C-alpha positions, 0 to 999 in steps of 0.5 A, spaced: 394 906 634 396 906 641 395 900 645 389 902 649 390 904 656 383 905 658 378 901 662 373 898 658 368 902 663 372 908 661 371 907 654 364 905 654 363 912 658 367 916 652 363 912 647 356 914 650 358 921 651 360 921 643 353 918 641 350 923 646 354 929 643 352 926 636 345 926 637 345 933 640 349 937 635 350 933 629 357 930 626 359 937 623 359 941 630 361 935 634 369 937 636 374 933 639 374 939 644 367 938 646 368 930 647 374 932 651 370 937 655 364 932 656 368 926 658 373 930 662 379 927 658 384 931 654 384 932 646 391 929 646 388 922 649 382 922 644 387 923 638 392 918 641 386 913 642 382 914 636 386 918 631 381 922 628 374 924 630 371 920 624 374 914 627 372 915 634 365 917 632 364 910 628 367 906 633 362 909 638 357 907 633 360 900 633 360 899 640 353 901 641 350 895 637 347 890 641 349 885 636 354 883 631 350 879 625 356 875 624 355 872 632 348 870 630 346 863 629 340 860 631 340 854 626 335 858 621 335 864 617 328 866 620 330 865 627 337 869 625 333 875 623 328 875 629 334 874 634 337 880 631 331 884 631 329 882 638 336 885 641 334 892 639 328 896 642 324 901 639 327 907 642 334 905 641 332 903 634 329 910 633 335 913 636 340 909 631 336 911 625 336 918 627 344 918 628 345 914 621 340 919 617 345 925 620 351 921 618 349 919 611 349 927 610 355 928 613 359 923 609 358 927 603 363 932 605 367 928 609 371 922 606 374 920 612 368 919 615 365 915 609 372 911 609 371 909 617 364 908 616 365 903 610 371 899 614 369 899 621 361 899 621 358 897 614 363 892 611 363 888 617 355 888 618 355 886 610 360 880 611 356 878 617 349 878 613 353 874 608 355 869 613 348 868 615 345 868 608 351 863 606 349 858 612 342 859 610 344 856 603 348 851 606 342 848 610 338 848 604 333 854 606 335 858 600 337 856 593 344 857 591 344 862 586 337 866 588 338 872 585 335 876 591 341 874 595 346 880 593 340 885 594 339 883 601 343 888 604 340 893 600 333 891 602 334 892 609 338 899 608 332 901 604 327 899 609 330 903 614 331 909 609 324 909 606 320 908 613 321 915 615 320 918 608 314 914 606 310 913 612 313 919 616 314 914 622 321 911 625 323 904 624 320 899 629 320 892 631 313 891 628 315 894 622 322 890 621 318 884 622 313 885 617 318 887 612 322 881 613 316 876 613 313 880 607 319 882 603 326 879 604 323 872 606 319 871 600 324 874 595 329 869 598 324 863 597 324 862 605 
């Protein structure tokens, strides 16, 4: 990838425009031409900076995350989970859930999008969650070898996916907090 000549402010502006377009038209209809027009930039610049639509979209999503799990360490697993959940308000959580639902459909027809999501968003978050859980094991909060440990990512992703399907309601802080307290922590023995 070319060395970035964009200021952080300009990069943030581009990412915000990409996320707005993604929410408006979806991944399939989002084009580099539309991003270039919306951001008053050239398509060549976009490709030089990001290489592909998939990489641009995923990096925009990554930049929009209020917190990266690897950065959170409050000294307790309960504190870590609550700190992560407190950094996103309900409105932003609903918007992000809608974007991810749309992308979850698009990955089936776009292997480059799937690969970019795995490498740039999913794997770093799973690694961060793994670090958070390992610290809890190291502190003695979670028993080493607890059979629920490898399934915590599945539990959390499942909560996001199932809330809309089961309750016809978006994920919000109250739901996630209750879910973590009622499902995740008991499974981990916390």
